[in-house]
C-alpha positions as a printed Julia matrix, in Angstrom:
597×3 Matrix{Float64}:
   0.0     0.0     0.0
   1.24    3.49   -0.81
   1.11    6.55    1.41
  -1.36    8.35   -0.85
  -4.97    9.02    0.09
  -7.13    5.94   -0.47
 -10.01    6.08   -2.94
 -12.11    4.09   -0.46
 -11.48    3.31    3.18
 -13.43    1.29    5.74
 -12.58    2.0     9.38
 -13.65   -0.18   12.31
 -16.81   -1.42   10.59
 -19.35   -3.45   12.58
 -22.41   -5.33   11.33
 -24.69   -7.76   13.12
 -26.78  -10.0    10.86
 -29.25  -12.75   11.85
 -28.09  -12.77   15.49
 -24.48  -13.1    14.36
 -21.64  -10.57   14.44
 -20.72  -10.63   10.74
 -18.13   -7.82   10.91
 -16.24   -7.04   14.11
 -14.04   -4.09   13.27
 -13.31   -4.43    9.56
 -10.65   -1.97    8.4
  -9.29   -1.87    4.84
  -8.32    0.56    2.09
  -8.42    0.63   -1.7
  -5.87    2.83   -3.46
  -5.6     3.83   -7.11
  -4.51    0.92   -9.34
  -4.83   -1.66   -6.54
  -5.54   -5.23   -7.64
  -7.11   -6.97   -4.65
  -8.91  -10.29   -4.23
 -11.3   -10.62   -1.3
 -11.23  -14.16    0.05
 -12.7   -15.92    3.05
 -14.52  -18.99    4.2
 -18.0   -19.62    2.97
 -20.59  -17.5     4.83
 -18.15  -14.91    6.2
 -19.9   -12.02    4.39
 -17.68  -11.31    1.38
 -20.56  -10.25   -0.89
 -22.05   -8.11    1.88
 -18.72   -6.37    2.38
 -18.42   -5.77   -1.37
 -21.87   -4.13   -1.41
 -20.93   -1.94    1.56
 -17.78   -0.8    -0.22
 -19.91   -0.01   -3.29
 -22.45    1.94   -1.22
 -25.23   -0.59   -1.79
 -25.55   -1.97    1.76
 -25.67   -0.5     5.26
 -23.65   -1.27    8.39
 -24.23   -0.73   12.11
 -21.25    1.45   12.98
 -17.86    2.5    11.7
 -16.72    4.78    8.87
 -17.03    4.38    5.11
 -14.94    7.03    3.32
 -15.04    7.55   -0.46
 -12.72   10.17   -1.94
 -14.87   12.88   -3.58
 -15.3    12.36   -7.32
 -14.45    8.65   -7.17
 -16.6     6.59   -9.55
 -17.39    3.09   -8.31
 -18.66    0.31  -10.58
 -20.01   -2.97   -9.26
 -20.82   -6.39  -10.71
 -23.37   -7.94   -8.34
 -24.06  -11.66   -8.13
 -27.73  -11.12   -9.0
 -28.17   -8.05  -11.25
 -31.67   -6.7   -11.84
 -32.46   -5.67  -15.44
 -36.24   -5.62  -15.09
 -36.57   -1.8   -15.35
 -34.96   -1.67  -18.8
 -36.33   -2.57  -22.23
 -33.08   -3.77  -23.81
 -29.64   -4.91  -22.77
 -28.14   -1.72  -24.26
 -30.54    0.47  -22.24
 -29.35   -1.27  -19.07
 -25.67   -1.13  -20.0
 -25.76    2.63  -20.7
 -28.13    3.52  -17.85
 -25.44    5.18  -15.73
 -23.6     7.11  -18.4
 -21.53    4.57  -20.31
 -20.98    5.58  -23.93
 -23.07    3.4   -26.35
 -20.11    2.52  -28.54
 -18.16    1.21  -25.54
 -21.21   -0.64  -24.24
 -21.74   -2.28  -27.66
 -18.08   -3.28  -27.83
 -18.24   -5.1   -24.5
 -21.64   -6.64  -25.23
 -20.29   -8.0   -28.5
 -17.26   -9.48  -26.72
 -19.64  -11.15  -24.26
 -21.9   -12.49  -27.07
 -24.91  -10.35  -26.21
 -26.88   -8.44  -28.85
 -27.43   -4.79  -27.76
 -31.1    -4.89  -28.87
 -31.8    -8.06  -26.87
 -34.82   -7.64  -24.57
 -34.27   -7.98  -20.84
 -37.32  -10.17  -20.24
 -36.58  -13.88  -20.1
 -32.81  -13.57  -19.92
 -31.0   -16.43  -18.21
 -29.01  -15.77  -15.05
 -25.79  -16.07  -17.03
 -26.97  -13.55  -19.65
 -27.95  -11.06  -16.95
 -24.53  -11.39  -15.32
 -22.72  -10.91  -18.64
 -24.79   -7.78  -19.28
 -23.86   -6.5   -15.83
 -20.19   -7.2   -16.54
 -20.39   -5.26  -19.82
 -22.04   -2.38  -17.94
 -19.37   -2.3   -15.23
 -16.51   -2.31  -17.75
 -18.1     0.19  -20.11
 -18.56    2.76  -17.33
 -14.76    3.08  -16.82
 -15.0     3.53  -13.04
 -12.11    4.46  -10.78
 -12.85    1.4    -8.61
 -14.32   -1.78  -10.08
 -15.94   -4.26   -7.67
 -16.48   -7.75   -9.12
 -18.48  -10.48   -7.38
 -17.73  -13.87   -9.02
 -17.1   -12.37  -12.5
 -16.14  -15.69  -14.16
 -19.37  -17.52  -13.31
 -21.1   -18.79  -16.47
 -18.22  -17.62  -18.68
 -16.36  -20.05  -20.93
 -12.55  -20.22  -20.99
 -12.12  -17.97  -24.02
 -14.26  -15.27  -22.4
 -12.48  -15.61  -19.06
  -9.14  -15.1   -20.79
 -10.62  -12.12  -22.65
 -11.74  -10.69  -19.29
  -8.25  -11.18  -17.83
  -6.81   -9.14  -20.69
  -9.42   -6.39  -20.18
  -8.55   -6.2   -16.49
  -4.85   -5.95  -17.34
  -5.68   -2.92  -19.51
  -8.06   -1.41  -16.94
  -6.49    1.68  -15.38
  -8.54    1.85  -12.19
  -8.48   -0.18   -8.97
 -10.09   -3.62   -8.73
 -11.49   -5.64   -5.85
 -12.8    -9.07   -6.82
 -14.37  -12.12   -5.23
 -13.86  -15.29   -7.24
 -13.62  -19.07   -6.9
 -11.39  -19.26   -9.99
  -7.82  -19.6    -8.7
  -6.2   -19.12  -12.09
  -8.17  -15.88  -12.53
  -7.12  -14.6    -9.08
  -3.47  -15.45   -9.7
  -3.58  -13.73  -13.09
  -5.34  -10.43  -12.27
  -4.68   -9.65   -8.58
  -1.6    -8.56   -6.66
  -2.91   -8.4    -3.08
  -5.19  -10.45   -0.85
  -7.76   -9.17    1.65
  -8.68  -12.11    3.9
 -12.05  -11.8     5.65
 -11.81  -14.15    8.61
 -14.09  -14.23   11.67
 -15.29  -10.68   11.24
 -12.02   -8.94   10.46
  -9.82   -8.36    7.4
  -6.12   -9.16    7.24
  -3.98   -8.02    4.33
  -1.33   -9.83    2.29
   0.64   -7.67   -0.13
   1.42  -10.58   -2.45
  -0.26  -12.58   -5.21
  -2.98  -15.07   -4.27
  -0.67  -18.03   -4.93
   1.07  -17.14   -1.63
  -2.16  -17.03    0.37
  -2.44  -20.59    1.7
   1.05  -20.68    3.22
   0.65  -17.21    4.72
  -2.81  -17.87    6.16
  -1.81  -21.2     7.69
   1.17  -19.58    9.39
  -1.05  -16.83   10.84
  -3.5   -19.39   12.19
  -0.76  -21.55   13.68
   0.59  -18.52   15.55
  -2.9   -17.6    16.7
  -3.64  -21.14   17.89
  -0.58  -21.03   20.13
  -1.63  -17.67   21.55
  -5.16  -18.95   22.23
  -4.08  -22.24   23.8
  -4.85  -21.02   27.32
  -8.11  -19.27   26.45
 -11.53  -20.82   26.55
 -12.23  -23.98   24.57
 -14.83  -22.46   22.23
 -12.43  -19.82   20.91
  -9.75  -22.47   20.41
 -12.23  -24.67   18.55
 -13.26  -21.8    16.26
  -9.62  -21.05   15.47
  -8.92  -24.69   14.66
 -12.08  -24.92   12.54
 -11.01  -21.89   10.54
  -7.53  -23.32   10.09
  -8.72  -26.69    8.78
 -10.01  -25.25    5.5
  -6.64  -23.62    4.8
  -4.59  -26.63    5.86
  -6.6   -28.96    3.64
  -5.32  -27.12    0.59
  -1.75  -26.84    1.87
  -1.42  -30.49    2.83
  -2.84  -31.99   -0.36
  -0.36  -34.85   -0.47
   2.18  -35.49   -3.17
   0.94  -39.05   -3.52
  -2.06  -37.72   -5.44
   0.13  -35.58   -7.65
   2.44  -38.48   -8.46
  -0.51  -40.77   -9.13
  -2.06  -38.2   -11.48
   1.19  -37.85  -13.42
   1.41  -41.64  -13.7
  -2.14  -41.77  -15.06
  -1.33  -39.0   -17.54
   1.67  -40.96  -18.74
  -0.58  -43.97  -19.3
  -2.85  -41.72  -21.33
   0.09  -40.45  -23.39
   0.95  -44.02  -24.21
  -2.63  -44.59  -25.38
  -2.67  -41.51  -27.6
  -0.72  -42.07  -30.83
  -0.47  -38.38  -31.76
  -2.32  -35.17  -30.84
  -6.0   -35.51  -31.65
  -5.69  -39.11  -32.89
  -6.55  -41.8   -30.34
  -5.52  -45.4   -30.92
  -8.55  -47.64  -31.28
  -7.04  -51.08  -30.93
  -9.52  -53.9   -30.57
 -10.13  -55.14  -27.04
 -10.83  -58.79  -26.33
 -13.89  -59.84  -24.38
 -11.7   -60.61  -21.38
 -10.59  -56.98  -21.25
 -13.97  -55.41  -21.82
 -14.34  -54.5   -18.13
 -11.44  -52.09  -18.51
 -12.99  -50.38  -21.52
 -15.63  -47.95  -20.21
 -16.6   -46.04  -23.37
 -15.26  -46.22  -26.91
 -16.59  -43.77  -29.49
 -15.74  -44.24  -33.16
 -16.23  -41.37  -35.63
 -19.3   -39.98  -33.86
 -20.8   -36.8   -35.33
 -23.8   -34.54  -34.69
 -25.37  -31.71  -36.66
 -28.4   -29.51  -36.02
 -29.7   -28.05  -39.25
 -26.78  -26.56  -41.16
 -24.6   -26.35  -38.06
 -21.99  -28.98  -37.25
 -21.97  -29.47  -33.5
 -19.5   -32.35  -33.46
 -17.42  -33.34  -36.47
 -16.37  -37.03  -36.63
 -14.57  -37.72  -33.35
 -13.14  -40.86  -31.76
 -12.02  -41.56  -28.21
 -11.4   -44.5   -25.93
 -12.06  -44.04  -22.19
 -10.59  -46.71  -19.91
 -11.45  -47.53  -16.31
  -9.85  -44.95  -14.0
  -9.46  -42.26  -16.66
 -10.42  -38.71  -15.74
 -11.34  -36.84  -18.88
 -11.79  -33.06  -18.93
 -14.05  -31.46  -21.54
 -13.61  -27.76  -22.23
 -14.74  -25.28  -24.87
 -16.91  -22.24  -25.65
 -20.44  -22.0   -24.3
 -22.86  -23.65  -26.72
 -20.12  -25.58  -28.5
 -21.68  -28.97  -27.76
 -20.02  -30.21  -24.57
 -23.27  -31.45  -23.03
 -24.23  -32.99  -26.39
 -21.02  -35.0   -26.36
 -21.71  -36.23  -22.82
 -25.23  -37.34  -23.8
 -23.93  -39.27  -26.8
 -21.23  -40.96  -24.73
 -23.78  -41.98  -22.08
 -26.43  -43.1   -24.57
 -29.21  -40.57  -23.92
 -28.62  -39.08  -27.41
 -27.72  -41.01  -30.54
 -25.02  -39.68  -32.89
 -25.95  -38.99  -36.5
 -23.05  -41.17  -37.63
 -20.49  -43.35  -35.92
 -20.87  -45.71  -32.98
 -20.44  -45.8   -29.22
 -19.46  -48.89  -27.23
 -20.26  -48.84  -23.5
 -18.72  -51.3   -21.08
 -20.63  -53.69  -18.89
 -21.86  -52.98  -15.36
 -21.64  -49.2   -15.71
 -23.27  -47.25  -12.88
 -23.15  -43.58  -13.94
 -23.74  -40.78  -11.46
 -24.5   -37.49  -13.23
 -24.21  -34.32  -11.16
 -25.58  -31.45  -13.24
 -24.06  -28.43  -11.47
 -25.2   -30.0    -8.18
 -28.25  -27.84   -7.71
 -31.0   -29.42   -5.65
 -34.0   -27.73   -4.04
 -33.73  -28.16   -0.29
 -37.08  -28.26    1.5
 -37.36  -25.53    4.16
 -37.63  -26.88    7.7
 -35.51  -29.94    6.9
 -32.38  -30.29    9.03
 -28.99  -31.24    7.64
 -29.26  -34.55    9.54
 -32.73  -35.37    8.14
 -31.73  -34.45    4.58
 -28.78  -36.85    4.63
 -30.4   -39.67    6.64
 -33.73  -39.43    4.81
 -34.84  -42.94    5.79
 -34.51  -42.15    9.49
 -32.04  -43.16   12.17
 -28.44  -41.97   12.41
 -26.97  -43.83    9.42
 -26.53  -42.97    5.76
 -25.58  -45.48    3.08
 -22.47  -44.19    1.33
 -21.79  -46.13   -1.85
 -23.2   -49.25   -0.27
 -21.55  -48.88    3.15
 -23.26  -47.52    6.33
 -21.79  -44.33    7.8
 -22.85  -42.31   10.82
 -24.43  -39.03    9.71
 -22.1   -36.83   11.76
 -19.01  -38.69   10.56
 -20.08  -38.25    6.93
 -20.93  -34.57    7.52
 -17.38  -33.94    8.72
 -16.08  -35.25    5.4
 -17.89  -32.31    3.82
 -16.59  -29.69    6.28
 -19.71  -29.46    8.47
 -19.26  -29.22   12.22
 -21.33  -31.41   14.53
 -23.25  -28.31   15.64
 -24.63  -27.95   12.1
 -26.33  -31.37   12.16
 -29.61  -30.08   13.52
 -29.54  -26.74   11.7
 -32.38  -26.12    9.21
 -31.19  -26.07    5.61
 -32.56  -22.54    5.07
 -30.01  -21.24    7.6
 -27.12  -22.46    5.45
 -25.2   -20.17    3.12
 -25.22  -20.8    -0.63
 -21.86  -22.56   -0.52
 -22.96  -24.77    2.39
 -26.1   -25.77    0.5
 -24.01  -26.72   -2.51
 -21.78  -28.78   -0.25
 -24.78  -30.53    1.29
 -26.3   -31.5    -2.06
 -22.85  -32.67   -3.17
 -22.65  -34.93   -0.1
 -26.08  -36.38   -0.85
 -25.33  -37.05   -4.52
 -21.94  -38.64   -3.92
 -23.4   -41.07   -1.38
 -25.0   -42.94   -4.29
 -23.06  -45.92   -5.66
 -21.33  -45.32   -8.99
 -18.31  -46.22  -11.06
 -18.67  -43.45  -13.66
 -18.89  -39.92  -12.3
 -20.12  -37.25  -14.73
 -19.91  -33.61  -13.66
 -21.38  -30.95  -15.95
 -20.03  -27.48  -15.01
 -19.72  -28.38  -11.3
 -17.74  -25.27  -10.33
 -20.37  -22.61  -11.13
 -21.31  -20.68   -7.97
 -19.17  -22.87   -5.69
 -16.97  -21.24   -3.06
 -13.25  -22.06   -2.87
 -13.77  -24.25    0.17
 -16.28  -26.49   -1.63
 -14.09  -26.54   -4.75
 -11.19  -27.85   -2.64
 -13.43  -30.55   -1.24
 -14.78  -31.53   -4.65
 -11.25  -31.68   -6.02
 -10.15  -34.07   -3.28
 -13.2   -36.27   -3.8
 -12.56  -36.53   -7.55
  -8.84  -37.13   -6.99
  -9.63  -40.06   -4.67
 -12.55  -41.43   -6.71
 -11.72  -44.98   -7.78
 -13.96  -45.02  -10.85
 -13.94  -43.09  -14.13
 -14.65  -39.35  -14.37
 -16.02  -37.14  -17.15
 -15.64  -33.49  -16.18
 -17.12  -30.57  -18.13
 -15.73  -27.31  -16.76
 -14.44  -23.85  -17.64
 -12.2   -23.77  -14.55
  -8.66  -24.13  -15.92
  -6.95  -24.72  -12.58
  -9.58  -27.3   -11.58
  -9.02  -29.28  -14.78
  -5.24  -28.96  -14.55
  -5.25  -30.51  -11.08
  -7.49  -33.46  -11.87
  -7.69  -34.9   -15.37
  -5.6   -37.42  -17.27
  -6.63  -36.06  -20.67
  -8.52  -33.06  -22.05
 -10.95  -32.82  -24.96
 -10.9   -29.34  -26.51
 -13.83  -27.95  -28.53
 -12.78  -25.36  -31.09
 -16.28  -23.88  -31.4
 -16.68  -25.0   -35.02
 -17.43  -28.67  -34.43
 -13.81  -29.75  -34.14
 -12.8   -31.87  -31.13
  -9.2   -32.61  -30.17
  -8.04  -34.86  -27.34
  -4.65  -34.42  -25.65
  -2.98  -36.08  -22.65
  -2.78  -33.93  -19.51
  -4.75  -30.97  -18.2
  -5.96  -27.78  -19.86
  -2.53  -26.1   -19.89
  -0.96  -29.19  -21.45
  -3.76  -29.49  -24.01
  -3.64  -25.83  -24.99
   0.13  -25.99  -25.5
  -0.16  -29.14  -27.63
  -3.05  -27.67  -29.59
  -1.09  -24.53  -30.4
   1.82  -26.69  -31.59
  -0.62  -28.66  -33.75
  -2.06  -25.48  -35.26
   1.43  -24.13  -35.99
   2.37  -27.37  -37.71
  -0.76  -27.22  -39.84
  -0.05  -23.56  -40.62
   3.5   -24.38  -41.71
   2.29  -27.3   -43.85
  -0.28  -25.01  -45.48
   2.37  -22.35  -46.02
   4.66  -24.9   -47.66
   1.9   -26.16  -49.96
   0.95  -22.6   -50.85
   4.55  -21.79  -51.77
   4.7   -24.81  -54.09
   1.44  -23.89  -55.78
   2.37  -20.21  -56.26
   6.11  -20.07  -57.0
   5.72  -16.86  -59.03
   3.65  -14.89  -56.56
   4.06  -11.2   -57.34
   5.95   -8.95  -55.04
   3.04   -6.53  -54.75
   0.84   -8.99  -52.85
   3.64   -9.7   -50.38
   4.13   -5.98  -49.8
   0.49   -5.65  -48.68
   1.11   -7.9   -45.68
   4.57   -6.53  -44.89
   5.32   -6.36  -41.15
   6.31   -3.12  -39.49
   9.95   -2.77  -38.49
   9.09   -3.38  -34.81
   7.06   -6.48  -35.71
   9.94   -7.87  -37.78
  12.33   -7.46  -34.85
   9.79   -9.05  -32.53
   9.29  -12.02  -34.87
  13.04  -12.59  -34.98
  13.34  -12.52  -31.17
  10.37  -14.71  -30.3
  11.9   -18.14  -31.2
  14.8   -17.55  -28.8
  12.4   -16.41  -26.07
  10.29  -19.54  -26.55
  13.39  -21.76  -26.43
  14.47  -20.14  -23.15
  11.01  -20.56  -21.64
  10.88  -24.21  -22.72
  14.3   -24.81  -21.15
  13.22  -23.24  -17.84
   9.99  -25.25  -17.86
  11.94  -28.46  -18.44
  14.27  -27.55  -15.57
  11.34  -26.95  -13.21
   9.59  -30.16  -14.24
  12.84  -32.05  -13.63
  13.01  -30.71  -10.07
   9.44  -31.9    -9.42
  10.37  -35.48  -10.32
  11.98  -35.74   -6.88
   9.34  -37.85   -5.03
  10.4   -36.54   -1.6
  10.5   -32.83   -2.46
   7.05  -31.98   -1.11
   7.58  -33.81    2.18
  11.08  -32.34    2.6
  10.42  -28.76    1.53
   6.75  -27.94    0.74
   7.51  -24.24    0.34
  10.1   -24.96   -2.36
   7.66  -27.31   -4.08
   4.98  -24.59   -4.09
   7.44  -21.99   -5.39
   8.45  -24.27   -8.26
   4.85  -25.13   -9.21
   3.84  -21.46   -9.08
   6.81  -20.47  -11.23
   6.0   -23.25  -13.69
   2.49  -21.89  -14.04
   3.87  -18.44  -14.85
   6.38  -19.82  -17.36
   3.75  -21.92  -19.13
   1.43  -18.93  -19.45
   4.28  -16.84  -20.89
   5.11  -19.62  -23.35
   1.47  -19.83  -24.43
   1.38  -16.07  -25.01
   4.68  -16.09  -26.91
   3.58  -18.97  -29.15
   0.31  -17.24  -29.96
   2.1   -13.95  -30.71
   4.55  -15.78  -32.99
   1.72  -17.49  -34.84
  -0.17  -14.22  -35.34
   2.93  -12.44  -36.67
   3.73  -15.35  -38.99
   0.19  -15.27  -40.35
   0.39  -11.52  -40.85
   3.71  -11.87  -42.64
   2.14  -14.4   -45.02
  -0.96  -12.3   -45.57
């Protein structure tokens, strides 16, 4: 933080809500050009605090200072467009210039003349995001901005935020987004805010250290306070202590997948004898689907073996859910065939949204046949024991479901769904509207799941941590499968596209040996672009060398146990290097294409 006057400052803020002290002396500041993420356990009041900062919610006592002339823009979780006839009317309602509003609406795939009646929740949120960006505020407050956005749009938003000249405070469950766009962390914990002046990737280690120190200080105080401190610490520690055994097992599974894949986008389809059929879960051969004149899925083949975890990622509306339906058999392909193994017991969790009946307790919802037991994948478990697996304290057992926060309700319905027996787990956009705590839990459950997983998601970090292979949709009906997570798949896909570009360039040169100089002059690069094109290959080589060095260090099986901080530093640095390599490769490809016209 600098010594300049803050644009917004909260001083000793108190708020009591539903017989609970939500804020107990919150103090924080936002300065010009700050990039802050607001994090905290589920139910701590992050969205309420964001609304207070934006002047849209009241508090009991304290001071809320806004520097005169400061313009504040806010993206709420549930925007209200009902008073406006069109999306453009709403987007320009507080002074945004129409041309800017149209530019952002177009980037977010919303027609300016679209009526506001009947919009989906995702469309309303995208309109609100366009409005917030178009207004060019001095302080931009974003509450879960990546919800319902596909990967391409999330990456577009990250670039917009990089160019944004004002200050930003954001709440998000998307770790990759937080690591990319923020530089500081405001941690809302038990009614107060603590500040970390570093990127979010450093948060877990920092927060755990703070809580360890606090636990020692509170050791002689009353038991309830000590319990609350320990309970708060457990959520942080769960992320920090995610064991290396899982990481090594995932890498081993990815290597098995690499061995199965002959080359990028081309899966081997060797015949499998009847004795091996139990290992073959799903095998699709040249399946395709069209609707009218639009190709949803061009001929695509894949083989999914028992224990595989397959990520599926692509633009909204590209056909990800259609692919899932064809693989499971609820929708027939227009051409091609799908083999499904014997004894499959699929469990489909469609964003894990279940209506919870008011008045029902957590205990009664889980043990719905009475008693104190719940059948978990065929085995009896005590309700309280099973609740603890999903981060509920024993005190919550008799709480009515309507008293739970949104994240806690999601966690409860997740617990109920996963109690059902299955050997094929299908999750369709499971991360939408989930808090970080529930995402951590879901990640651990999937990592330890002993069956096969199909995961549709736009969360890049989530896919990177879990899957053995990734199926990419290009938005035009093309599907490409690559070993590894999203980052691996994107890198391989870019290499594939460059190879195809170079092949096309070579063929074009053979067909047009006497191409006139004038046409080449039209696409001539600027001097700066020529220099940049010459430098990029060396930059990419250096990045690849550093990535290889980091990956080599991580092959040490005892590194995490011996020095977890070093392990985390290496993995964080690898993430940065891979992103830089992706950007450099894309820049090189664009300049090459421009040079060739």
